[in-house]
C-alpha positions in Angstrom: 155.4 73.5 160.8 156.2 70.7 158.4 154.6 70.8 154.9 151.3 68.9 154.8 149.4 67.9 151.6 145.8 69.1 152.0 142.6 70.1 150.2 141.3 73.4 151.5 138.1 75.3 150.6 137.7 79.0 150.8 137.4 82.4 149.0 140.4 84.0 147.2 141.2 87.7 148.0 144.0 90.2 147.7 145.5 91.3 151.0 148.5 93.3 152.2 150.8 91.1 154.3 154.1 91.6 156.2 153.2 95.2 157.1 156.2 97.3 158.0 158.8 94.9 156.4 160.6 94.9 153.1 158.1 92.1 152.0 155.1 94.3 152.5 152.9 94.2 149.5 149.6 92.8 148.2 149.4 89.0 148.1 146.7 86.6 147.0 145.3 84.8 150.0 142.7 82.0 150.6 140.3 82.7 153.5 138.7 79.5 154.8 135.4 79.0 156.4 137.3 78.7 159.7 138.6 82.2 159.1 142.2 81.0 158.4 144.2 83.0 155.9 146.7 81.2 153.7 148.9 82.9 151.1 148.6 81.2 147.8 151.6 80.6 145.5 152.8 78.4 142.7 155.7 76.2 143.7 158.9 77.1 141.9 157.7 80.4 140.6 159.0 83.8 141.6 155.7 85.2 142.8 156.8 88.8 143.3 155.1 90.0 140.1 153.4 86.8 139.0 150.7 85.8 141.5 148.1 88.5 141.4 147.8 88.4 137.6 147.7 84.6 137.4 144.9 84.4 140.0 143.0 87.5 139.0 140.0 85.6 137.4 139.7 83.5 140.6 139.4 86.3 143.1 136.2 86.5 145.2 135.2 83.0 144.2 134.8 79.9 146.4 137.6 77.4 145.6 138.9 74.1 146.5 142.7 74.1 146.4 144.9 71.0 146.7 148.5 71.8 147.7 151.2 71.8 150.3 150.4 73.8 153.4 153.2 75.2 155.6 154.0 78.2 157.7 156.6 80.9 157.0 157.3 84.0 159.0 154.2 83.4 161.1 151.8 83.1 158.1 150.2 80.0 156.6 150.7 79.4 152.9 149.5 76.9 150.4 151.7 76.0 147.4 150.3 74.5 144.2 152.0 73.0 141.2 149.7 74.6 138.7 146.3 76.1 138.2 145.0 72.5 137.7 145.2 72.2 141.6 142.5 74.9 141.9 138.8 74.0 141.4 136.1 76.6 141.3 133.1 75.6 143.6 131.0 78.7 142.9 
C-alpha cells in the first residue's frame, strides 16, 4: 500500500501487536468507527520507548488524526508530524 494523506476519526488505545515476533510489545493504536486498527507513530521518531508516554493523555478519547496512512507487516499505521496533527473530539 502506498502512503495516503488522510483524516481519520477513532479512539486511541494501547494494544499488543506482532505477537510471537521480536517486535511484540504494547503499541498505541487508533480504532476507527469501521473497526479498523491503525498503529499511531510520529514520523522520524524512534517510537520504541517514546510513543506510549507521548500519547498517554490522549488514550481512550475520541480523536481526529491527520497523517500518512500506510501498511507495514500486515498492519495499518498512521504517521503524524507532531501532536498538532491530533485533535480531541470528545
